[in-house]
C-alpha positions as CSV (number, residue, x, y, z in Angstrom):
1,M,62.5,67.5,52.3
2,A,62.7,68.0,48.4
3,T,60.9,71.3,48.7
4,L,63.2,72.5,51.5
5,I,66.3,71.6,49.5
6,G,64.8,73.3,46.4
7,L,64.2,76.6,48.3
8,L,67.8,76.5,49.7
9,A,69.1,75.8,46.1
10,L,67.2,78.9,44.7
11,M,68.6,81.0,47.6
12,S,72.2,79.7,46.8
13,F,71.7,80.5,43.1
14,A,70.4,84.0,43.8
15,V,73.3,84.7,46.2
16,G,76.1,83.1,44.2
17,V,75.3,83.9,40.5
18,P,77.3,86.8,39.1
19,V,75.3,90.0,38.6
20,A,77.7,91.7,36.2
21,N,75.2,91.1,33.4
22,R,72.3,93.5,33.7
23,Y,69.7,91.1,32.4
24,I,70.7,88.6,35.1
25,S,70.6,91.4,37.6
26,L,67.1,92.4,36.3
27,F,66.0,88.8,36.5
28,L,67.0,88.4,40.2
29,D,65.2,91.7,40.9
30,L,62.0,90.4,39.3
31,A,62.0,86.8,40.4
32,P,61.1,85.8,44.1
33,L,64.1,83.5,44.5
34,Y,64.6,84.3,48.1
35,M,61.6,82.3,49.6
36,V,62.7,82.0,53.3
37,M,59.5,82.2,55.1
38,P,58.4,78.7,54.2
39,V,61.6,77.1,55.5
40,G,60.5,77.1,59.2
41,P,57.1,75.5,58.6
42,L,58.7,72.9,56.3
43,I,61.2,71.9,58.9
44,F,58.4,71.5,61.5
45,F,56.1,69.6,59.2
46,Y,58.8,67.3,57.9
47,T,59.7,66.4,61.6
48,R,56.0,65.8,62.4
49,S,55.6,63.6,59.3
50,L,58.5,61.4,60.2
51,L,57.4,61.2,63.8
52,N,53.8,60.4,62.7
53,P,53.5,58.8,59.2
54,S,49.7,59.5,59.1
55,F,50.3,63.2,59.6
56,K,48.8,65.3,56.7
57,L,48.7,69.1,56.1
58,G,45.4,70.5,57.0
59,K,44.0,74.0,56.7
60,S,45.7,75.3,59.9
61,E,49.0,74.0,58.6
62,R,48.7,75.5,55.2
63,L,47.9,78.9,56.7
64,Q,51.5,78.9,58.3
65,F,52.9,79.4,54.8
66,L,51.0,82.7,54.3
67,P,54.1,84.8,55.5
68,I,55.6,83.9,52.2
69,V,54.1,87.2,50.9
70,L,57.0,88.8,52.9
71,D,59.4,87.3,50.5
72,W,57.5,88.6,47.5
73,G,57.8,92.3,48.8
74,A,60.9,93.3,46.9
75,P,60.1,91.8,43.5
76,L,56.7,93.3,43.8
77,I,58.3,96.7,44.3
78,V,60.0,96.2,41.0
79,W,57.0,95.0,39.2
80,V,54.8,97.9,40.5
81,F,57.6,100.4,39.3
82,F,57.7,98.8,35.8
83,A,53.8,98.8,35.5
84,G,53.6,102.4,36.7
85,F,56.4,103.4,34.3
86,L,54.7,101.7,31.3
87,L,51.4,103.2,32.2
88,G,53.0,106.8,32.5
89,L,52.3,107.0,36.1
90,W,55.8,108.2,37.1
91,P,59.0,108.9,35.1
92,R,61.9,106.6,34.6
93,Q,64.1,109.0,36.6
94,D,62.3,107.7,39.6
95,G,63.8,104.2,39.2
96,P,66.8,104.8,41.7
97,S,64.4,105.8,44.6
98,W,62.4,102.7,43.9
99,G,65.6,100.8,43.8
100,H,66.7,102.2,47.2
101,A,63.3,101.2,48.6
102,M,63.7,97.6,47.2
103,N,67.2,97.4,48.8
104,E,66.0,98.7,52.2
105,Y,63.1,96.2,52.1
106,N,65.6,93.3,51.3
107,T,67.9,94.4,54.2
108,Y,65.2,94.5,57.0
109,V,62.9,91.6,55.8
110,D,65.8,89.4,56.9
111,I,64.8,90.1,60.5
112,P,61.4,88.3,60.4
113,R,62.9,85.6,58.2
114,W,65.6,84.8,60.8
115,I,63.0,85.1,63.6
116,S,60.7,82.7,61.8
117,I,63.1,79.9,61.1
118,T,64.6,80.2,64.6
119,V,61.3,80.0,66.4
120,Y,60.2,77.0,64.3
121,L,63.5,75.3,65.1
122,F,63.1,75.6,68.8
123,I,59.4,74.5,68.5
124,T,60.7,71.5,66.6
125,R,63.5,70.9,69.1
126,R,61.1,71.0,71.9
127,L,58.8,68.5,70.2
128,L,61.8,66.1,69.7
129,Q,62.8,66.5,73.5
130,H,59.3,65.4,74.5
131,Y,59.1,62.6,72.0
132,T,60.0,59.2,73.4
133,V,60.2,55.8,71.9
134,A,58.7,52.9,73.8
135,G,59.6,49.3,73.6
136,K,62.4,47.4,71.8
137,S,60.4,46.2,68.8
138,A,61.2,46.6,65.1
139,I,58.8,49.5,65.0
140,A,60.5,51.3,67.9
141,E,63.8,50.7,66.3
142,Q,62.6,52.6,63.1
143,Q,61.2,55.4,65.3
144,Q,64.5,55.7,67.1
145,L,66.3,56.0,63.8
146,N,63.9,58.8,62.7
147,L,64.5,60.6,66.0
148,N,68.2,60.4,65.8
149,W,68.1,61.7,62.2
150,L,65.7,64.6,63.2
151,R,67.9,65.7,66.0
152,Q,70.9,66.0,63.7
153,F,68.7,67.7,61.1
154,V,67.6,70.4,63.6
155,H,71.0,70.9,65.2
156,V,72.6,71.6,61.8
157,F,70.0,74.2,61.0
158,L,70.6,75.8,64.4
159,I,74.2,76.1,63.6
160,F,73.3,77.9,60.3
161,Q,71.0,80.2,62.2
162,V,74.0,81.2,64.4
163,I,76.2,81.8,61.3
164,W,73.4,83.9,59.8
165,F,72.9,85.9,62.9
166,V,76.7,86.7,63.1
167,H,76.5,88.0,59.5
168,L,73.1,89.7,59.9
169,V,73.8,92.0,62.9
170,P,76.5,94.1,61.2
171,Y,74.6,94.0,58.0
172,L,71.6,95.7,59.6
173,I,73.8,98.5,60.8
174,P,74.2,101.1,58.0
175,E,77.8,102.1,59.1
176,F,79.0,98.6,58.7
177,R,76.9,97.3,55.9
178,N,78.9,98.5,52.8
179,A,82.2,97.6,54.4
180,L,81.0,94.1,55.1
181,L,79.6,93.5,51.7
182,D,82.8,95.0,50.1
183,R,85.1,92.8,52.1
184,F,83.2,89.5,52.3
185,G,80.3,89.8,49.9
186,W,77.6,87.2,50.5
187,Y,80.1,84.4,50.9
188,P,79.7,84.0,54.7
189,I,76.1,82.9,53.9
190,Y,76.5,81.4,50.3
191,I,79.1,78.8,51.5
192,P,77.1,77.5,54.5
193,I,73.9,77.3,52.4
194,A,75.8,75.3,49.8
195,L,77.2,73.0,52.3
196,L,73.8,72.6,53.9
197,I,72.3,71.6,50.7
198,Y,75.0,68.9,50.1
199,W,74.6,67.7,53.7
200,L,70.7,67.5,53.5
201,G,70.9,65.6,50.2
202,F,73.5,63.1,51.3
203,K,72.3,62.4,54.8
204,G,68.6,62.5,53.8
205,Y,69.3,59.9,51.1
206,L,71.2,57.7,53.5
207,H,68.4,57.9,56.1
208,T,65.8,57.1,53.5
209,R,67.8,54.0,52.4
210,T,68.3,52.9,55.8
211,N,64.6,53.5,57.0
212,S,62.7,52.7,53.9
213,P,60.0,50.0,54.2
214,A,62.0,47.8,51.8
215,S,65.1,47.8,54.0
216,S,64.1,48.8,57.4
217,L,63.3,45.2,58.4
218,Q,65.7,43.1,56.3
219,K,65.9,40.8,59.2
220,S,64.1,37.6,58.5
221,I,60.5,37.6,59.6
222,S,60.2,34.2,61.5
223,P,56.7,32.6,62.0
224,E,57.1,33.3,65.8
225,L,57.0,37.2,65.9
226,P,57.4,38.9,69.3
227,E,54.1,39.5,71.0
228,E,54.9,43.1,71.3
229,T,55.6,43.6,67.7
230,V,52.4,41.9,66.8
231,S,50.4,44.1,69.0
232,Q,52.0,47.3,67.7
233,V,51.5,46.2,64.1
234,V,47.8,45.3,64.7
235,A,47.3,48.7,66.5
236,A,49.0,50.6,63.5
237,L,46.9,48.7,61.0
238,S,43.7,49.5,62.9
239,K,44.6,53.0,63.1
240,A,45.3,53.3,59.4
241,M,42.0,51.8,58.5
242,A,39.7,53.2,61.2
243,T,41.3,56.7,61.6
244,D,43.2,57.4,58.3
245,Q,40.7,55.4,56.2
246,V,43.4,54.2,53.8
247,F,40.9,51.4,52.6
248,L,39.2,54.2,50.5
249,D,42.2,53.9,48.1
250,P,41.0,51.4,45.5
251,N,44.6,50.6,44.6
252,L,45.8,50.0,48.1
253,T,48.6,47.3,48.4
254,T,50.8,46.0,51.1
255,D,53.6,48.2,49.6
256,K,51.5,51.3,49.9
257,L,50.3,50.5,53.3
258,G,53.9,49.7,54.3
259,Q,54.9,53.2,53.0
260,H,52.1,54.9,55.0
261,L,53.0,53.0,58.2
262,Q,56.8,52.8,57.5
263,L,56.7,49.0,58.0
264,N,57.9,46.2,55.9
265,P,55.1,44.9,53.7
266,K,56.3,41.4,54.6
267,L,55.8,42.1,58.2
268,I,52.2,43.3,57.5
269,S,51.4,40.2,55.6
270,A,52.9,38.0,58.3
271,V,50.9,39.6,61.1
272,L,47.7,39.4,59.2
273,N,48.1,35.8,57.9
274,Q,49.6,34.3,61.2
275,H,48.0,36.3,63.9
276,V,45.0,38.0,62.6
277,G,43.8,35.1,60.5
278,K,43.2,37.0,57.4
279,N,44.9,37.8,54.1
280,F,45.5,41.5,53.1
281,N,42.5,41.8,50.7
282,G,40.1,40.2,53.1
283,F,41.2,42.4,56.0
284,V,40.9,45.6,53.9
285,N,37.6,44.6,52.2
286,E,36.0,44.1,55.7
287,Y,36.5,47.9,56.4
288,R,35.2,48.6,52.9
289,V,32.0,46.6,53.5
290,E,31.4,48.4,56.9
291,E,31.8,51.7,55.0
292,V,29.2,50.6,52.5
293,K,26.9,49.7,55.1
294,R,27.4,53.0,56.9
295,R,26.8,54.9,53.8
296,L,23.7,53.0,52.8
297,T,21.9,54.2,55.9
298,N,23.1,57.8,55.5
299,P,20.8,60.2,53.7
300,A,23.8,62.1,52.4
301,Y,24.5,59.3,50.0
302,E,20.9,58.7,48.7
303,H,21.9,60.3,45.3
304,L,24.5,57.5,44.6
305,T,23.8,54.0,43.2
306,L,24.8,51.0,45.1
307,T,27.8,50.5,42.7
308,G,28.7,54.1,43.2
309,I,28.7,53.8,47.0
310,A,30.9,50.7,46.6
311,F,33.4,52.4,44.4
312,D,33.6,55.3,46.7
313,S,34.3,53.0,49.5
314,G,37.3,51.6,48.0
315,F,36.2,48.7,45.8
316,N,37.4,48.7,42.3
317,S,35.4,45.8,41.1
318,Q,31.7,45.1,41.3
319,A,32.3,41.3,41.5
320,T,34.7,41.8,44.4
321,F,32.2,44.0,46.1
322,Q,29.3,41.5,45.7
323,R,31.4,38.6,46.9
324,S,32.9,40.4,49.9
325,F,29.6,41.8,51.0
326,K,27.9,38.4,50.9
327,Q,30.8,36.8,52.8
328,Q,30.6,39.4,55.6
329,T,26.9,39.9,55.9
330,G,25.4,36.6,54.6
331,M,23.3,38.4,52.0
332,S,23.7,40.2,48.8
333,P,23.8,44.0,48.9
334,R,20.4,44.4,47.3
335,D,18.9,42.0,50.0
336,Y,20.7,44.1,52.6
337,V,19.2,47.4,51.2
338,D,15.7,45.9,51.2
339,R,16.0,44.6,54.7
340,E,17.1,48.0,55.9
341,Q,14.4,49.8,54.2
342,K,11.8,47.5,55.7
343,K,13.3,48.2,59.1
344,T,13.0,52.0,58.5
345,A,9.4,51.6,57.3
346,Q,8.4,49.7,60.5
347,I,9.7,52.4,62.8
348,P,6.6,54.2,64.2
349,I,6.4,57.9,63.8
């Protein structure tokens, strides 16, 4: 969200700043302030991250930002001209023709920009239409809040796309372009972008306050939690450990885990203590011990010491590792390693 608002602010600055000063005009030509192509992917990935807190950008997601090179086209034309001029490849008198090429590029690159954002908005809208919230637990209530906010978020951007389209069509027609800019300038786009920035900042802040782990479950957590809530929290905890492997973070706390799962840390502690029968550290260290055991029998980790494997598995103290390992396996880590080596040696070849 912060990146999205930042890109909109750069575009608003580039459109709204006075260009009477030639140095400011030159800066606007040289700096890629109009970075529109990442907006669509940012909207889609922001939506996915709220619907699924464990979502992370992978290689395929990062590749979707590559079209940003289209936004760098116009500044690149200017840089190439200056470089060629300084190297004596073409005379200064060719500047107007290069400027005309830059203006034409700026005009027609808005077509893929508008298409990109619109396509991503409809993909995001379709995702929201197929997303349903099951149950009436506290977790489901948080998910419903996210869903309501995201629908408003997408609809406001769709309204902006309509406004942009109304301005874009006559702007693309050479006969109407100059008359349009002379009469209205860029205000039909500048004003909606400015309003969009303020709306995103204000509504996004209110949503974060309403849905933050510290305030999302301000209701008192009684000893008798609903069975459905307990089941959902336990499932979320298991997924966070087994799939997301958050236990590998040596500084993991209930607050961090709460932010990851968008759950109140007190709710996590209550479920673990009252329904799982373990405290937070004991619950997390069980997964760390299992990870150590897995790595000890994996040849890929033979170059690491026992302590190195323990630290890579999330432990930040050798004493804690030794104690947790013995509590869970009934033997010291060294005895476990010796036993596993004997088992391997006894396997007939």
